[in-house]
Backbone of each chain as nested JSON, in Angstrom:
{
  "chains": [
    {"id": "A", "residues": [
      {"number": 1, "name": "MET", "atoms": {"N": [-183.85, -136.647, 123.542], "CA": [-185.067, -136.313, 124.131], "C": [-186.307, -136.307, 122.917]}},
      {"number": 2, "name": "LEU", "atoms": {"N": [-186.014, -135.997, 121.438], "CA": [-186.869, -136.213, 120.56], "C": [-187.025, -138.015, 120.499]}},
      {"number": 3, "name": "LYS", "atoms": {"N": [-186.11, -138.725, 120.906], "CA": [-186.051, -140.039, 120.085], "C": [-187.814, -140.473, 121.704]}},
      {"number": 4, "name": "ALA", "atoms": {"N": [-187.121, -139.879, 123.167], "CA": [-188.054, -140.098, 124.167], "C": [-189.748, -139.853, 123.793]}},
      {"number": 5, "name": "VAL", "atoms": {"N": [-189.418, -138.572, 122.914], "CA": [-191.065, -138.153, 122.449], "C": [-191.732, -139.275, 121.345]}},
      {"number": 6, "name": "GLN", "atoms": {"N": [-190.667, -139.511, 120.491], "CA": [-190.632, -140.578, 119.338], "C": [-191.466, -141.954, 120.155]}},
      {"number": 7, "name": "ASN", "atoms": {"N": [-190.958, -142.244, 121.071], "CA": [-191.538, -143.541, 121.863], "C": [-192.552, -143.676, 122.516]}},
      {"number": 8, "name": "GLN", "atoms": {"N": [-193.111, -142.75, 122.8], "CA": [-194.317, -142.354, 123.496], "C": [-195.269, -141.659, 122.112]}},
      {"number": 9, "name": "LEU", "atoms": {"N": [-195.284, -142.061, 120.971], "CA": [-195.689, -141.677, 120.112], "C": [-196.665, -142.819, 119.207]}},
      {"number": 10, "name": "THR", "atoms": {"N": [-195.98, -144.199, 119.865], "CA": [-196.012, -145.463, 119.266], "C": [-197.701, -145.424, 118.541]}},
      {"number": 11, "name": "HIS", "atoms": {"N": [-198.684, -145.011, 119.574], "CA": [-200.449, -145.156, 119.431], "C": [-201.002, -143.906, 118.686]}},
      {"number": 12, "name": "LEU", "atoms": {"N": [-199.881, -143.153, 118.333], "CA": [-200.634, -141.793, 117.918], "C": [-199.81, -141.13, 116.792]}},
      {"number": 13, "name": "GLU", "atoms": {"N": [-200.759, -140.506, 116.263], "CA": [-199.705, -139.71, 115.056], "C": [-199.098, -138.211, 115.419]}},
      {"number": 14, "name": "GLY", "atoms": {"N": [-198.067, -138.5, 115.207], "CA": [-196.841, -137.1, 115.638], "C": [-196.263, -136.809, 114.753]}},
      {"number": 15, "name": "TYR", "atoms": {"N": [-195.76, -135.394, 115.259], "CA": [-194.535, -135.132, 114.173], "C": [-193.544, -134.298, 114.794]}},
      {"number": 16, "name": "LEU", "atoms": {"N": [-191.979, -134.289, 114.195], "CA": [-191.305, -133.777, 115.278], "C": [-190.376, -132.529, 114.293]}},
      {"number": 17, "name": "SER", "atoms": {"N": [-190.476, -131.667, 115.375], "CA": [-189.585, -130.8, 114.242], "C": [-187.96, -130.836, 114.432]}},
      {"number": 18, "name": "LEU", "atoms": {"N": [-187.117, -130.967, 113.573], "CA": [-186.06, -131.436, 113.522], "C": [-184.982, -130.699, 113.376]}},
      {"number": 19, "name": "GLU", "atoms": {"N": [-183.579, -130.366, 113.338], "CA": [-182.838, -129.751, 113.052], "C": [-181.826, -130.18, 112.915]}},
      {"number": 20, "name": "GLU", "atoms": {"N": [-180.348, -129.802, 111.856], "CA": [-179.426, -130.444, 111.417], "C": [-178.141, -129.421, 110.708]}},
      {"number": 21, "name": "ARG", "atoms": {"N": [-177.471, -129.368, 110.955], "CA": [-176.147, -128.635, 110.522], "C": [-176.776, -128.644, 108.729]}},
      {"number": 22, "name": "MET", "atoms": {"N": [-176.66, -127.237, 108.65], "CA": [-177.145, -127.268, 107.206], "C": [-175.962, -126.789, 106.13]}},
      {"number": 23, "name": "GLY", "atoms": {"N": [-176.164, -126.956, 105.045], "CA": [-175.004, -126.317, 104.208], "C": [-175.94, -124.74, 103.102]}},
      {"number": 24, "name": "CYS", "atoms": {"N": [-176.44, -125.364, 102.607], "CA": [-177.527, -124.442, 101.576], "C": [-179.077, -124.071, 102.116]}},
      {"number": 25, "name": "GLY", "atoms": {"N": [-179.348, -124.82, 102.86], "CA": [-180.83, -124.918, 103.203], "C": [-181.857, -124.977, 102.487]}},
      {"number": 26, "name": "ILE", "atoms": {"N": [-182.218, -124.947, 101.464], "CA": [-182.812, -124.723, 99.896], "C": [-182.652, -126.833, 99.644]}},
      {"number": 27, "name": "GLY", "atoms": {"N": [-182.319, -127.264, 99.733], "CA": [-182.478, -128.852, 99.039], "C": [-181.094, -129.102, 97.939]}},
      {"number": 28, "name": "ALA", "atoms": {"N": [-180.547, -128.372, 97.713], "CA": [-179.241, -129.176, 96.719], "C": [-177.956, -129.332, 97.621]}},
      {"number": 29, "name": "CYS", "atoms": {"N": [-177.526, -129.477, 98.165], "CA": [-176.45, -129.889, 99.195], "C": [-176.293, -131.095, 100.092]}},
      {"number": 30, "name": "PHE", "atoms": {"N": [-177.847, -131.602, 100.065], "CA": [-177.938, -133.055, 101.109], "C": [-176.747, -133.063, 102.34]}},
      {"number": 31, "name": "ALA", "atoms": {"N": [-176.418, -131.784, 103.041], "CA": [-176.138, -131.669, 104.176], "C": [-177.322, -132.124, 105.214]}},
      {"number": 32, "name": "CYS", "atoms": {"N": [-178.098, -132.464, 105.584], "CA": [-178.538, -132.157, 106.795], "C": [-180.144, -133.404, 106.512]}},
      {"number": 33, "name": "VAL", "atoms": {"N": [-179.657, -134.224, 105.989], "CA": [-180.785, -135.333, 105.905], "C": [-181.046, -135.991, 107.083]}},
      {"number": 34, "name": "CYS", "atoms": {"N": [-182.133, -136.585, 107.036], "CA": [-182.518, -137.685, 107.919], "C": [-183.312, -138.937, 107.575]}},
      {"number": 35, "name": "GLU", "atoms": {"N": [-182.826, -140.042, 107.89], "CA": [-183.469, -141.269, 107.937], "C": [-185.098, -141.266, 107.934]}},
      {"number": 36, "name": "TYR", "atoms": {"N": [-185.801, -141.958, 106.736], "CA": [-187.103, -141.841, 106.853], "C": [-187.899, -143.159, 106.089]}},
      {"number": 37, "name": "ARG", "atoms": {"N": [-188.248, -144.066, 106.991], "CA": [-188.331, -145.542, 106.841], "C": [-189.15, -145.521, 105.559]}},
      {"number": 38, "name": "SER", "atoms": {"N": [-190.492, -145.253, 105.335], "CA": [-190.913, -145.512, 103.309], "C": [-190.03, -144.983, 102.66]}},
      {"number": 39, "name": "LYS", "atoms": {"N": [-188.966, -144.417, 102.89], "CA": [-188.465, -144.049, 101.717], "C": [-186.946, -144.84, 101.735]}},
      {"number": 40, "name": "LYS", "atoms": {"N": [-187.133, -145.84, 102.439], "CA": [-185.797, -146.802, 102.59], "C": [-184.6, -145.986, 102.171]}},
      {"number": 41, "name": "GLY", "atoms": {"N": [-184.488, -144.359, 102.599], "CA": [-183.381, -143.707, 102.369], "C": [-183.39, -142.277, 103.233]}},
      {"number": 42, "name": "TYR", "atoms": {"N": [-182.727, -141.087, 102.941], "CA": [-183.168, -140.189, 103.181], "C": [-183.888, -139.28, 102.754]}},
      {"number": 43, "name": "VAL", "atoms": {"N": [-184.72, -138.283, 103.508], "CA": [-185.287, -136.914, 103.024], "C": [-183.956, -135.862, 103.705]}},
      {"number": 44, "name": "LYS", "atoms": {"N": [-184.813, -134.204, 103.131], "CA": [-183.876, -133.074, 103.93], "C": [-184.485, -132.616, 104.706]}},
      {"number": 45, "name": "ILE", "atoms": {"N": [-183.632, -132.347, 105.743], "CA": [-184.536, -131.405, 106.501], "C": [-184.902, -130.08, 106.234]}},
      {"number": 46, "name": "CYS", "atoms": {"N": [-183.821, -129.594, 105.705], "CA": [-184.319, -128.128, 105.109], "C": [-185.736, -128.505, 104.152]}},
      {"number": 47, "name": "GLN", "atoms": {"N": [-185.602, -129.057, 103.231], "CA": [-186.556, -129.001, 102.05], "C": [-187.509, -129.834, 101.904]}},
      {"number": 48, "name": "ASP", "atoms": {"N": [-187.924, -131.042, 103.102], "CA": [-188.627, -132.213, 103.271], "C": [-189.369, -131.873, 104.224]}},
      {"number": 49, "name": "GLY", "atoms": {"N": [-188.845, -131.384, 105.36], "CA": [-188.779, -130.652, 106.879], "C": [-189.181, -129.406, 106.913]}},
      {"number": 50, "name": "PRO", "atoms": {"N": [-189.03, -128.742, 108.174], "CA": [-187.945, -129.378, 109.003], "C": [-189.282, -130.328, 109.94]}},
      {"number": 51, "name": "VAL", "atoms": {"N": [-190.333, -130.516, 109.777], "CA": [-191.28, -131.308, 110.583], "C": [-191.896, -132.202, 110.03]}},
      {"number": 52, "name": "LEU", "atoms": {"N": [-191.486, -133.409, 110.775], "CA": [-191.56, -134.705, 109.674], "C": [-192.171, -135.769, 110.456]}},
      {"number": 53, "name": "LYS", "atoms": {"N": [-193.382, -136.418, 110.315], "CA": [-193.848, -137.133, 110.615], "C": [-192.624, -138.343, 111.56]}},
      {"number": 54, "name": "ALA", "atoms": {"N": [-193.225, -138.32, 113.147], "CA": [-192.916, -139.301, 114.114], "C": [-192.316, -140.613, 113.764]}},
      {"number": 55, "name": "SER", "atoms": {"N": [-193.334, -141.296, 112.92], "CA": [-193.214, -142.629, 112.836], "C": [-192.345, -142.869, 111.643]}},
      {"number": 56, "name": "GLU", "atoms": {"N": [-192.076, -142.34, 111.062], "CA": [-191.11, -142.539, 109.898], "C": [-189.762, -142.187, 109.98]}},
      {"number": 57, "name": "VAL", "atoms": {"N": [-189.471, -141.124, 111.38], "CA": [-187.958, -140.684, 111.24], "C": [-187.041, -141.623, 111.735]}},
      {"number": 58, "name": "LEU", "atoms": {"N": [-186.114, -141.875, 111.318], "CA": [-185.345, -142.646, 112.049], "C": [-184.031, -141.755, 113.032]}},
      {"number": 59, "name": "LEU", "atoms": {"N": [-184.304, -141.895, 114.515], "CA": [-183.182, -140.976, 115.155], "C": [-181.993, -141.615, 115.602]}}
    ]},
    {"id": "B", "residues": [
      {"number": 1, "name": "MET", "atoms": {"N": [-171.166, -108.044, 74.53], "CA": [-169.803, -108.221, 74.845], "C": [-169.761, -110.12, 74.749]}},
      {"number": 2, "name": "ASN", "atoms": {"N": [-168.538, -110.573, 74.029], "CA": [-168.779, -111.612, 74.249], "C": [-168.202, -112.625, 74.945]}},
      {"number": 3, "name": "LEU", "atoms": {"N": [-168.605, -113.737, 76.034], "CA": [-167.913, -114.258, 76.851], "C": [-167.445, -115.309, 76.908]}},
      {"number": 4, "name": "ALA", "atoms": {"N": [-167.589, -115.771, 75.447], "CA": [-167.668, -117.474, 75.023], "C": [-166.174, -117.979, 74.83]}},
      {"number": 5, "name": "VAL", "atoms": {"N": [-166.198, -119.187, 75.478], "CA": [-164.887, -119.898, 75.941], "C": [-165.391, -121.248, 75.235]}},
      {"number": 6, "name": "SER", "atoms": {"N": [-163.822, -122.341, 74.919], "CA": [-163.922, -123.743, 74.919], "C": [-163.626, -124.254, 76.474]}},
      {"number": 7, "name": "LEU", "atoms": {"N": [-163.56, -125.42, 76.522], "CA": [-163.445, -126.351, 77.721], "C": [-163.72, -127.701, 77.22]}},
      {"number": 8, "name": "GLY", "atoms": {"N": [-162.424, -128.078, 76.478], "CA": [-161.937, -129.477, 76.271], "C": [-162.78, -129.256, 74.61]}},
      {"number": 9, "name": "GLU", "atoms": {"N": [-163.19, -130.169, 74.303], "CA": [-164.504, -130.41, 73.348], "C": [-165.889, -129.598, 73.713]}},
      {"number": 10, "name": "LEU", "atoms": {"N": [-165.907, -128.82, 74.502], "CA": [-166.679, -128.264, 74.938], "C": [-166.92, -126.135, 74.668]}},
      {"number": 11, "name": "GLU", "atoms": {"N": [-168.276, -126.087, 73.942], "CA": [-167.792, -124.618, 73.786], "C": [-169.042, -124.256, 74.748]}},
      {"number": 12, "name": "LEU", "atoms": {"N": [-168.757, -123.578, 75.44], "CA": [-169.626, -122.773, 76.743], "C": [-169.833, -121.122, 75.889]}},
      {"number": 13, "name": "LYS", "atoms": {"N": [-171.082, -120.313, 76.44], "CA": [-171.55, -119.364, 76.023], "C": [-170.721, -118.271, 77.163]}},
      {"number": 14, "name": "ASN", "atoms": {"N": [-170.577, -118.694, 78.327], "CA": [-169.358, -117.823, 79.075], "C": [-168.962, -118.794, 80.406]}},
      {"number": 15, "name": "PRO", "atoms": {"N": [-168.021, -118.503, 81.27], "CA": [-167.173, -119.367, 81.758], "C": [-168.067, -119.471, 83.059]}},
      {"number": 16, "name": "ILE", "atoms": {"N": [-169.206, -119.099, 83.096], "CA": [-169.84, -118.834, 84.643], "C": [-170.172, -120.398, 84.956]}},
      {"number": 17, "name": "MET", "atoms": {"N": [-169.809, -121.292, 85.587], "CA": [-170.528, -122.294, 86.149], "C": [-170.216, -122.902, 87.475]}},
      {"number": 18, "name": "PRO", "atoms": {"N": [-171.479, -123.137, 87.919], "CA": [-171.696, -123.509, 89.614], "C": [-170.581, -124.931, 90.223]}},
      {"number": 19, "name": "ALA", "atoms": {"N": [-170.524, -124.776, 91.479], "CA": [-169.688, -125.753, 91.731], "C": [-170.316, -126.844, 92.025]}},
      {"number": 20, "name": "SER", "atoms": {"N": [-170.021, -128.067, 92.183], "CA": [-170.142, -129.171, 91.458], "C": [-170.584, -129.273, 93.505]}},
      {"number": 21, "name": "GLY", "atoms": {"N": [-171.796, -130.147, 93.706], "CA": [-171.776, -130.286, 95.449], "C": [-173.006, -129.262, 95.728]}},
      {"number": 22, "name": "CYS", "atoms": {"N": [-172.605, -128.429, 95.386], "CA": [-173.54, -127.078, 95.792], "C": [-174.741, -126.433, 94.967]}},
      {"number": 23, "name": "PHE", "atoms": {"N": [-174.951, -127.443, 93.98], "CA": [-175.646, -127.23, 93.103], "C": [-177.101, -128.128, 92.639]}},
      {"number": 24, "name": "GLY", "atoms": {"N": [-176.625, -129.154, 93.723], "CA": [-178.016, -130.76, 93.358], "C": [-177.7, -131.033, 91.986]}},
      {"number": 25, "name": "PHE", "atoms": {"N": [-179.046, -131.098, 91.526], "CA": [-178.935, -131.105, 89.768], "C": [-179.562, -130.404, 89.247]}},
      {"number": 26, "name": "GLY", "atoms": {"N": [-179.904, -129.091, 89.756], "CA": [-180.19, -127.915, 88.978], "C": [-181.597, -127.247, 89.823]}},
      {"number": 27, "name": "LYS", "atoms": {"N": [-182.65, -128.113, 89.939], "CA": [-183.659, -127.482, 90.105], "C": [-184.244, -126.608, 91.529]}},
      {"number": 28, "name": "GLU", "atoms": {"N": [-183.412, -126.775, 92.632], "CA": [-183.104, -125.81, 93.408], "C": [-183.241, -124.283, 93.086]}},
      {"number": 29, "name": "PHE", "atoms": {"N": [-182.276, -124.121, 92.626], "CA": [-181.567, -122.821, 92.374], "C": [-182.209, -122.434, 90.793]}},
      {"number": 30, "name": "SER", "atoms": {"N": [-183.478, -122.97, 90.519], "CA": [-184.128, -122.516, 89.059], "C": [-184.78, -121.964, 89.616]}},
      {"number": 31, "name": "GLN", "atoms": {"N": [-185.234, -121.842, 90.888], "CA": [-186.474, -120.812, 91.686], "C": [-185.723, -120.012, 92.001]}},
      {"number": 32, "name": "PHE", "atoms": {"N": [-184.706, -119.337, 91.954], "CA": [-184.048, -118.014, 91.854], "C": [-183.488, -117.466, 90.561]}},
      {"number": 33, "name": "TYR", "atoms": {"N": [-183.276, -118.063, 89.73], "CA": [-183.149, -117.505, 88.451], "C": [-182.647, -118.348, 87.382]}},
      {"number": 34, "name": "ASP", "atoms": {"N": [-183.15, -117.782, 86.214], "CA": [-182.905, -118.425, 84.878], "C": [-181.639, -119.457, 84.749]}},
      {"number": 35, "name": "LEU", "atoms": {"N": [-181.419, -120.863, 84.633], "CA": [-180.414, -121.206, 84.532], "C": [-179.662, -121.521, 83.065]}},
      {"number": 36, "name": "ASN", "atoms": {"N": [-180.338, -120.82, 82.748], "CA": [-179.565, -121.283, 81.123], "C": [-179.079, -119.417, 80.826]}},
      {"number": 37, "name": "THR", "atoms": {"N": [-179.12, -118.931, 81.882], "CA": [-177.767, -117.509, 82.177], "C": [-176.578, -118.502, 82.343]}},
      {"number": 38, "name": "LEU", "atoms": {"N": [-176.365, -119.513, 82.553], "CA": [-174.773, -120.467, 83.24], "C": [-174.21, -120.395, 81.55]}},
      {"number": 39, "name": "GLY", "atoms": {"N": [-172.864, -120.341, 82.077], "CA": [-172.282, -121.35, 80.95], "C": [-172.118, -122.663, 80.527]}},
      {"number": 40, "name": "ALA", "atoms": {"N": [-172.831, -123.444, 81.858], "CA": [-172.73, -124.368, 82.218], "C": [-173.095, -124.975, 83.229]}},
      {"number": 41, "name": "ILE", "atoms": {"N": [-173.882, -125.858, 83.71], "CA": [-174.192, -126.423, 84.767], "C": [-173.213, -127.815, 85.121]}},
      {"number": 42, "name": "ALA", "atoms": {"N": [-172.623, -128.205, 86.718], "CA": [-171.662, -129.112, 87.098], "C": [-172.47, -130.003, 88.207]}},
      {"number": 43, "name": "ILE", "atoms": {"N": [-173.295, -131.058, 87.96], "CA": [-174.207, -131.815, 88.941], "C": [-173.894, -132.55, 89.627]}},
      {"number": 44, "name": "LYS", "atoms": {"N": [-174.021, -132.776, 90.955], "CA": [-173.698, -133.279, 92.037], "C": [-172.848, -134.847, 92.026]}},
      {"number": 45, "name": "ALA", "atoms": {"N": [-172.355, -135.35, 92.291], "CA": [-171.243, -136.702, 91.994], "C": [-171.904, -138.068, 91.449]}},
      {"number": 46, "name": "ALA", "atoms": {"N": [-171.673, -138.514, 90.775], "CA": [-172.626, -139.587, 90.055], "C": [-172.151, -140.804, 90.339]}},
      {"number": 47, "name": "THR", "atoms": {"N": [-172.379, -141.744, 90.984], "CA": [-171.813, -142.996, 91.103], "C": [-172.186, -144.016, 90.07]}},
      {"number": 48, "name": "GLY", "atoms": {"N": [-171.426, -145.338, 89.834], "CA": [-172.296, -145.908, 89.096], "C": [-173.719, -146.754, 90.397]}},
      {"number": 49, "name": "GLU", "atoms": {"N": [-173.561, -147.081, 91.184], "CA": [-174.693, -147.11, 91.674], "C": [-174.81, -146.574, 92.952]}},
      {"number": 50, "name": "ALA", "atoms": {"N": [-176.122, -146.545, 93.368], "CA": [-176.782, -145.236, 94.219], "C": [-175.565, -145.659, 95.726]}},
      {"number": 51, "name": "ARG", "atoms": {"N": [-175.648, -144.351, 96.265], "CA": [-175.089, -144.605, 97.734], "C": [-175.791, -143.243, 98.477]}},
      {"number": 52, "name": "TYR", "atoms": {"N": [-175.876, -144.186, 99.831], "CA": [-176.276, -143.359, 101.007], "C": [-175.787, -141.807, 101.179]}},
      {"number": 53, "name": "GLY", "atoms": {"N": [-174.56, -142.027, 101.126], "CA": [-174.013, -140.95, 101.864], "C": [-173.219, -141.09, 103.107]}},
      {"number": 54, "name": "ASN", "atoms": {"N": [-172.982, -140.412, 103.888], "CA": [-172.104, -140.324, 105.315], "C": [-173.587, -140.542, 105.891]}},
      {"number": 55, "name": "PRO", "atoms": {"N": [-173.541, -140.834, 107.384], "CA": [-174.176, -140.281, 108.598], "C": [-174.183, -138.627, 108.829]}},
      {"number": 56, "name": "THR", "atoms": {"N": [-175.287, -138.426, 109.26], "CA": [-174.705, -136.96, 109.96], "C": [-174.504, -136.609, 110.842]}},
      {"number": 57, "name": "PRO", "atoms": {"N": [-173.84, -135.659, 111.611], "CA": [-173.902, -134.795, 110.566], "C": [-172.544, -134.605, 109.53]}},
      {"number": 58, "name": "ARG", "atoms": {"N": [-172.829, -133.595, 108.433], "CA": [-171.956, -134.272, 107.539], "C": [-171.134, -132.351, 107.415]}},
      {"number": 59, "name": "VAL", "atoms": {"N": [-171.952, -131.775, 108.005], "CA": [-170.981, -130.043, 107.554], "C": [-170.703, -129.674, 109.084]}},
      {"number": 60, "name": "ALA", "atoms": {"N": [-169.349, -129.046, 109.111], "CA": [-169.224, -128.532, 110.228], "C": [-168.278, -127.126, 110.312]}},
      {"number": 61, "name": "GLU", "atoms": {"N": [-168.287, -126.513, 111.364], "CA": [-168.186, -125.095, 110.881], "C": [-166.748, -124.75, 110.928]}},
      {"number": 62, "name": "THR", "atoms": {"N": [-165.796, -123.921, 110.587], "CA": [-164.494, -123.824, 111.25], "C": [-164.557, -122.365, 111.624]}},
      {"number": 63, "name": "SER", "atoms": {"N": [-162.958, -122.222, 111.811], "CA": [-162.959, -120.019, 112.278], "C": [-163.303, -119.792, 110.772]}},
      {"number": 64, "name": "SER", "atoms": {"N": [-163.066, -120.477, 109.987], "CA": [-162.649, -119.369, 108.658], "C": [-163.483, -120.049, 107.091]}},
      {"number": 65, "name": "GLY", "atoms": {"N": [-163.981, -121.168, 107.959], "CA": [-165.069, -121.496, 106.797], "C": [-165.443, -122.496, 107.5]}},
      {"number": 66, "name": "MET", "atoms": {"N": [-165.827, -123.584, 106.302], "CA": [-166.962, -125.013, 106.889], "C": [-166.036, -126.437, 105.786]}},
      {"number": 67, "name": "LEU", "atoms": {"N": [-166.038, -127.049, 106.675], "CA": [-166.202, -128.352, 106.057], "C": [-167.121, -129.706, 105.666]}},
      {"number": 68, "name": "ASN", "atoms": {"N": [-166.877, -130.127, 104.293], "CA": [-168.424, -131.12, 104.205], "C": [-167.945, -132.63, 104.097]}},
      {"number": 69, "name": "ALA", "atoms": {"N": [-168.558, -133.557, 103.988], "CA": [-168.275, -134.742, 103.788], "C": [-169.333, -135.53, 103.48]}},
      {"number": 70, "name": "ILE", "atoms": {"N": [-170.302, -134.983, 102.554], "CA": [-171.419, -135.372, 102.421], "C": [-171.319, -136.944, 101.621]}},
      {"number": 71, "name": "GLY", "atoms": {"N": [-170.4, -137.722, 101.311], "CA": [-170.422, -139.464, 100.996], "C": [-170.909, -139.33, 99.925]}},
      {"number": 72, "name": "LEU", "atoms": {"N": [-170.754, -138.678, 98.913], "CA": [-171.275, -138.598, 97.635], "C": [-172.902, -139.42, 97.413]}},
      {"number": 73, "name": "GLN", "atoms": {"N": [-173.885, -138.409, 98.371], "CA": [-175.318, -139.058, 98.561], "C": [-175.619, -139.005, 96.974]}},
      {"number": 74, "name": "ASN", "atoms": {"N": [-176.038, -139.782, 96.298], "CA": [-176.356, -139.489, 95.075], "C": [-177.317, -141.152, 94.611]}},
      {"number": 75, "name": "PRO", "atoms": {"N": [-178.407, -140.639, 93.603], "CA": [-179.428, -141.844, 93.157], "C": [-179.13, -142.869, 92.253]}},
      {"number": 76, "name": "GLY", "atoms": {"N": [-177.38, -142.537, 92.023], "CA": [-176.23, -143.514, 91.094], "C": [-176.59, -143.104, 89.403]}},
      {"number": 77, "name": "VAL", "atoms": {"N": [-176.32, -143.281, 88.607], "CA": [-176.151, -142.919, 87.385], "C": [-177.432, -143.269, 86.384]}},
      {"number": 78, "name": "ASP", "atoms": {"N": [-178.338, -144.246, 86.694], "CA": [-179.216, -144.65, 86.101], "C": [-180.329, -143.752, 86.451]}},
      {"number": 79, "name": "GLY", "atoms": {"N": [-180.659, -143.627, 87.837], "CA": [-181.428, -143.189, 88.524], "C": [-181.231, -141.394, 88.01]}},
      {"number": 80, "name": "ILE", "atoms": {"N": [-179.774, -140.859, 88.163], "CA": [-179.743, -139.428, 87.238], "C": [-180.674, -139.197, 86.176]}},
      {"number": 81, "name": "ILE", "atoms": {"N": [-180.144, -140.304, 85.271], "CA": [-180.235, -140.299, 83.986], "C": [-181.776, -140.462, 83.852]}},
      {"number": 82, "name": "GLU", "atoms": {"N": [-182.435, -140.927, 84.772], "CA": [-184.143, -141.295, 84.547], "C": [-185.09, -139.867, 85.157]}},
      {"number": 83, "name": "ASN", "atoms": {"N": [-184.2, -140.177, 86.414], "CA": [-185.102, -138.732, 87.449], "C": [-184.795, -137.587, 87.204]}},
      {"number": 84, "name": "GLU", "atoms": {"N": [-183.397, -137.303, 87.211], "CA": [-183.03, -135.48, 87.084], "C": [-182.285, -134.931, 85.875]}},
      {"number": 85, "name": "LEU", "atoms": {"N": [-181.804, -135.593, 85.1], "CA": [-181.431, -135.021, 84.025], "C": [-182.718, -134.761, 82.789]}},
      {"number": 86, "name": "PRO", "atoms": {"N": [-183.998, -135.017, 82.818], "CA": [-185.176, -134.596, 81.775], "C": [-184.985, -132.96, 82.418]}},
      {"number": 87, "name": "PHE", "atoms": {"N": [-184.845, -133.026, 84.002], "CA": [-185.092, -131.297, 84.248], "C": [-184.359, -130.375, 83.543]}}
    ]}
  ]
}
C-alpha cells in the first residue's frame, strides 16, 4: 500500500511513515534499515525516520 | 574496589564490555551514560570492504528470545577509521 501511495506522489513532495522490526530502537544495531536513494545505501528507520521522504525510500 | 583485569595484552580497568553488534560504534549509547565507565567497547564487525548487510527484516522474535541476521553491515575498515573511531 505504501508503494501505491509512493507511486501517486511522483510530482508532489510527500513523506511516508515506515515501520520495521527493530532491535535496539536507537540506531546502534542496524536492524531496522531501509534503502535510501540519495545515500546509495541504508538509513535507519528508528533514528533517521520513521518518517522519510517518499521519493527517496526504496520499498 | 579494584576491578582491573587483563585480556591478553590489554589492561582493562573493569571487565564490563558491551556486546559487539548491539553497540554500533558507541555514539548512540553515549547519550545515556558516560562510556568512560566501561572497561572496553566492542564495535560492530568490521570487514575490509564496506558491506550493505542483509535485506530486511533482519530480526525475528522467538518464544524465548530473538534471532538477528544483520549481515555485517558496516562502512568497511577505512570508513570506520575515518568516520567512527574519532568519536
